[in-house]
C-alpha positions, -999 to 999 in steps of 0.1 A, spaced: 144 113 -144 139 79 -130 118 73 -100 91 51 -86 57 65 -73 35 45 -47 -2 51 -41 -22 35 -13 -57 32 -1 -66 25 34 -95 6 50 -99 30 80 -83 60 96 -56 36 108 -29 44 83 -15 9 86 -48 -6 72 -36 -5 35 -61 -22 13 -47 -14 -20 -13 -3 -33 -1 7 -68 34 13 -78 45 31 -110 80 32 -123 91 60 -144 123 59 -165 136 90 -183 103 107 -172 79 82 -189 59 54 -172 77 22 -180 58 -3 -159 32 -5 -131 19 -29 -106 -11 -27 -83 -28 -51 -58 -55 -53 -35 -43 -61 0 -63 -77 29 -55 -54 58 -70 -79 83 -87 -49 98 -123 -34 97 -133 -11 69 -148 23 78 -177 32 58 -163 67 51 -132 50 35 -152 25 14 -174 54 2 -142 71 -11 -125 42 -28 -152 15 -30 -130 -12 -15 -145 -33 12 -141 -66 31 -157 -86 2 -135 -69 -24 -103 -80 -5 -116 -114 5 -91 -134 -17 -64 -107 -16 -30 -113 -2 -23 -97 32 5 -71 35 30 -97 48 24 -118 16 24 -88 -7 54 -70 9 82 -89 -7 67 -79 -43 68 -42 -36 97 -25 -50 114 -10 -20 137 13 -39 109 38 -40 124 73 -45 90 92 -47 57 85 -29 26 102 -39 26 137 -28 -3 133 -3 9 132 33 -16 104 41 -1 79 15 35 87 27 25 83 64 4 50 57 34 36 37 59 45 65 36 33 94 28 0 75 64 -7 68 75 0 103 48 -23 116 57 -50 91 94 -47 97 88 -50 134 67 -81 128 95 -95 105 122 -89 131 100 -105 158 96 -137 137 133 -141 132 
């Protein structure tokens, strides 16, 4: 089985505030490669989220923004982490960024 799994962390309850993303590629059911990056969500960090994942404004200070990191992410993802929050955060951020991209053209 071949698939891609994506996991995200968010800075706040706003699901478009992705501050870390991880992508794992599985080929024949085994992990073949992975990639992760901190992301500057250009948003505030809620203390409850920081207490869960430990990522704050200082951690992402030199990280790329989603707009910069977006081209690197493999958009052929076939499987997103089973939690609804990760799936929703991924979809909301993609929709927001694609809207920004279309507006910039």
